[in-house]
C-alpha positions in Angstrom: 7.6 60.0 -28.7 7.5 62.7 -31.4 10.2 65.3 -31.4 11.0 68.4 -33.5 14.7 67.9 -33.9 16.7 70.2 -36.2 18.2 69.2 -39.5 21.8 68.2 -39.5 22.8 71.4 -41.2 21.5 73.7 -38.4 24.2 75.9 -36.8 24.4 78.4 -34.0 25.8 81.9 -34.4 29.2 80.6 -33.3 29.2 78.2 -36.2 28.8 75.1 -34.1 26.1 72.5 -35.0 22.8 72.7 -33.1 20.1 70.1 -32.5 16.6 71.2 -31.3 13.7 69.1 -29.9 10.4 70.0 -28.3 9.6 68.0 -25.2 6.3 66.1 -25.8 3.4 66.5 -23.5 3.5 62.9 -22.4 6.9 63.6 -20.7 5.3 66.0 -18.2 6.6 65.2 -14.7 9.7 63.4 -15.8 13.2 64.6 -14.8 15.1 66.6 -17.5 18.0 64.1 -17.7 15.6 61.2 -18.4 13.8 63.2 -21.1 17.1 64.2 -22.8 18.0 60.5 -23.1 14.8 59.9 -25.0 15.1 63.0 -27.2 18.6 62.2 -28.2 18.9 58.4 -28.0 22.1 58.4 -30.1 24.0 60.1 -27.3 24.9 58.6 -24.0 23.4 59.7 -20.7 26.8 60.6 -19.3 27.7 62.8 -22.3 24.3 64.5 -22.1 24.8 65.1 -18.4 28.2 66.6 -18.9 27.0 68.9 -21.7 24.0 70.0 -19.6 26.3 70.8 -16.7 28.7 72.7 -19.0 25.9 74.9 -20.4 25.8 73.2 -23.9 22.1 72.3 -23.4 19.5 75.0 -22.9 15.8 74.6 -22.1 13.6 77.5 -23.3 16.8 79.5 -23.7 18.1 79.0 -20.1 20.3 76.6 -18.3 18.6 73.9 -16.1 19.5 71.3 -13.6 19.3 67.6 -14.5 16.7 67.0 -11.8 14.4 69.7 -13.1 10.8 68.4 -13.8 9.5 68.9 -17.3 6.0 70.2 -18.2 5.9 69.3 -21.8 6.2 71.8 -24.7 9.6 73.2 -23.7 12.2 73.7 -26.4 15.5 72.0 -25.9 18.6 73.3 -27.7 21.8 71.2 -27.8 24.8 73.2 -29.0 27.4 70.6 -30.0 30.7 71.6 -28.2 33.7 72.6 -30.2 36.8 70.5 -29.9 35.2 67.6 -28.0 38.6 65.9 -27.8 39.7 66.3 -24.2 43.4 66.8 -24.8 45.7 68.7 -27.1 47.0 65.5 -28.8 48.2 66.1 -32.3 47.9 64.1 -35.6 51.0 62.0 -36.4 51.7 60.1 -39.6 51.9 56.7 -38.1 51.1 53.7 -40.2 47.9 51.8 -39.4 46.9 48.3 -40.3 43.2 48.8 -41.1 41.1 45.6 -41.4 37.8 47.4 -42.1 36.6 51.0 -42.5 33.3 52.7 -43.5 31.6 55.9 -42.5 30.9 54.6 -39.0 33.8 52.3 -38.0 37.5 51.6 -38.3 38.8 48.2 -37.2 42.5 48.3 -36.5 44.9 45.4 -36.2 47.2 46.8 -33.6 50.9 45.7 -33.4 52.6 45.0 -30.1 54.5 48.0 -28.6 51.9 50.6 -29.7 50.3 52.5 -26.9 46.6 53.1 -27.6 45.9 56.3 -25.8 48.3 59.1 -24.7 49.3 59.1 -21.0 52.1 59.9 -18.7 55.3 59.3 -20.5 53.5 58.6 -23.8 52.2 61.9 -25.1 52.9 61.1 -28.7 53.4 58.1 -31.0 50.1 56.5 -30.0 47.3 54.9 -31.8 45.2 58.0 -31.0 47.8 60.3 -32.7 47.7 58.0 -35.7 43.9 58.0 -35.9 43.8 61.8 -35.8 46.1 61.9 -38.9 44.2 59.2 -40.7 40.7 60.6 -40.1 40.9 64.3 -38.9 37.1 64.3 -38.1 37.9 62.1 -35.1 39.1 65.2 -33.4 35.4 66.0 -32.7 34.8 62.6 -31.1 35.8 61.9 -27.4 39.0 59.9 -27.2 39.1 60.1 -31.0 36.5 57.4 -31.2 38.3 54.8 -29.1 35.8 52.7 -27.2 38.0 50.0 -25.8 41.7 49.5 -25.4 44.5 46.9 -25.7 47.6 47.1 -23.5 50.7 48.4 -25.1 52.3 45.0 -25.6 49.0 43.2 -26.6 48.5 42.8 -30.3 45.3 42.4 -32.3 41.9 43.8 -33.1 40.1 46.8 -31.7 37.3 49.0 -33.1 37.1 52.8 -33.3 33.9 54.8 -33.8 33.9 57.6 -36.4 30.7 59.3 -35.3 29.2 60.2 -31.9 26.2 58.0 -32.8 28.5 55.0 -33.5 30.5 55.5 -30.4 27.4 55.6 -28.2 26.0 52.5 -29.8 29.3 50.6 -29.4 29.6 51.6 -25.8 26.1 50.3 -25.2 27.0 47.0 -26.9 30.1 46.7 -24.6 27.9 47.4 -21.6 25.4 44.8 -22.8 28.3 42.4 -23.3 27.3 41.7 -26.9 30.7 42.6 -28.3 32.6 39.3 -28.8 36.3 39.5 -28.0 38.5 36.4 -28.3 42.1 36.3 -27.4 45.0 33.8 -27.8 47.1 33.6 -24.6 50.2 31.5 -23.9 50.3 30.8 -20.1 52.9 29.2 -17.9 52.2 25.7 -16.7 49.9 22.9 -17.6 46.3 24.4 -17.5 43.7 21.8 -16.7 40.2 21.7 -18.2 38.4 24.6 -19.8 37.0 27.0 -17.3 35.8 30.4 -16.2 37.4 32.9 -13.8 34.7 35.0 -12.2 36.6 37.3 -9.8 36.2 41.0 -9.2 39.2 43.2 -10.2 40.3 46.5 -8.7 43.5 48.4 -7.9 46.1 46.5 -6.0 45.9 47.6 -2.4 49.6 48.6 -2.1 50.9 48.7 -5.7 48.7 51.3 -7.3 50.0 50.8 -10.9 48.8 47.2 -10.8 45.4 45.6 -10.8 44.4 42.6 -8.7 41.6 40.3 -7.7 40.2 42.2 -4.7 37.0 42.2 -2.6 34.8 45.0 -3.6 36.3 45.3 -7.1 34.4 45.5 -10.3 32.8 42.4 -11.6 35.0 40.6 -14.1 34.5 37.3 -15.9 36.9 35.5 -18.3 36.1 32.2 -20.0 39.0 30.1 -21.3 39.5 26.8 -23.2 42.6 24.8 -23.8 43.9 24.8 -27.4 47.3 23.2 -27.1 49.6 21.9 -24.4 53.4 22.1 -24.2 55.9 20.8 -21.6 55.8 24.0 -19.5 53.1 26.1 -21.1 49.5 26.0 -22.4 47.9 27.9 -25.3 44.5 29.1 -24.3 41.6 30.9 -26.1 40.2 33.5 -23.7 36.7 35.1 -24.1 35.7 38.2 -22.2 32.3 38.9 -20.7 33.7 42.2 -19.2 36.5 44.5 -20.1 38.4 45.4 -17.0 42.0 46.8 -17.1 44.5 43.9 -17.5 41.6 41.5 -17.1 43.1 38.4 -18.8 46.5 39.0 -17.3 45.2 39.4 -13.8 42.7 36.5 -14.0 45.2 34.0 -15.4 47.8 35.0 -12.8 45.2 34.5 -10.1 44.7 30.8 -11.0 48.4 30.1 -11.1 48.9 30.4 -14.9 50.3 33.9 -15.6 51.0 34.9 -19.2 54.3 34.1 -20.7 56.4 37.3 -21.0 54.2 39.4 -18.6 56.7 41.4 -16.6 54.0 42.8 -14.3 51.9 39.8 -13.4 54.1 36.9 -14.7 57.1 34.9 -13.6 60.6 36.5 -13.8 62.2 33.0 -13.8 60.2 29.9 -14.7 63.2 27.7 -15.4 62.5 27.7 -19.2 64.8 30.1 -21.0 62.7 30.2 -24.1 59.6 31.3 -22.2 61.5 33.7 -19.9 63.1 35.6 -22.8 59.9 36.3 -24.7 59.9 40.2 -24.7 56.1 40.9 -24.1 53.0 39.3 -22.7 52.0 36.5 -25.1 48.5 37.8 -25.7 46.8 38.5 -29.0 43.2 39.7 -29.7 42.5 37.4 -32.7 38.7 37.7 -33.1 36.3 40.6 -32.8 32.5 40.5 -33.4 29.8 43.2 -33.0 26.6 44.6 -34.5 27.2 47.4 -37.0 25.9 50.6 -35.2 23.9 51.8 -38.2 22.4 48.7 -40.0 22.8 46.3 -37.0 24.4 43.7 -39.3 26.5 41.1 -37.4 30.1 41.6 -38.3 33.2 39.6 -37.4 36.9 40.0 -38.1 40.0 37.9 -37.4 43.7 38.7 -37.1 46.6 36.2 -37.7 49.1 35.8 -34.9 52.0 38.2 -35.3 55.4 36.8 -36.2 57.0 36.8 -32.7 54.1 34.8 -31.2 54.0 32.4 -34.2 57.8 31.7 -33.9 57.5 31.1 -30.2 54.7 28.5 -30.8 56.6 26.9 -33.7 59.7 26.5 -31.5 57.7 25.0 -28.6 56.2 22.5 -31.1 59.6 21.5 -32.4 61.0 20.6 -29.0 61.1 16.9 -28.0 
């Protein structure tokens, strides 16, 4: 498909960047939303649909419905919205452990006790606030470029997109399940052989702040393998095929091996003081692999276990 897109330096009278493309004749008869996805492949369908609904995309100078049939030859004008960031979150000078950074990506080694995205009760002091201070341009990217999250008390690696194009590509990689995310998890009990938990996850039917394995939930699959066994716990490596909220925590609890230190899905009293007093869920995102969104080079990063997790394992290994 040939398009007549504008140069990157084209701007509207309001000073906002504009992209233009003429719909090719061979698209005649197709729905507008399908054609937009072909004209602007670096942008997600959901983002284009939202911008079309909000009047940021014009066809021959007029607004149009997503279901409109195209004839070929129409001029599409996409006026990039100002302040794409959905909230009024402010930059904050919070230190970041940056593993890798270029013009498209930032890979962060997140410590435990850091909230990723502002929410109820956590409007400041989050990773998002820190990112806005580190790279002010992220204010023009939805969710400041965050494409996946780690729970507050989970430590380890996550990737942030610095451009719309990179964010769209990374989201597609996540949807295609080509992003490799490996975790280390210390669970209660003696886990048996390596295995897979393939169980749908959704909101708990009565406790709405929790997730659970439920009929009709979203597909979720976690692979795990045994790395080390202790008297009352097992160290596992968990690999995600999907990225549901609290997935590893819910899946491990569902098979009778909740994470050590997990106050939501774990055991309040296991009979082992050392395990029961660990102050957070023993979960660390230690390895992250993906294709670079620009040059498609395979990239991989690793993160050492944080001190609290290391000390817990060392103590367990020293016990008779």
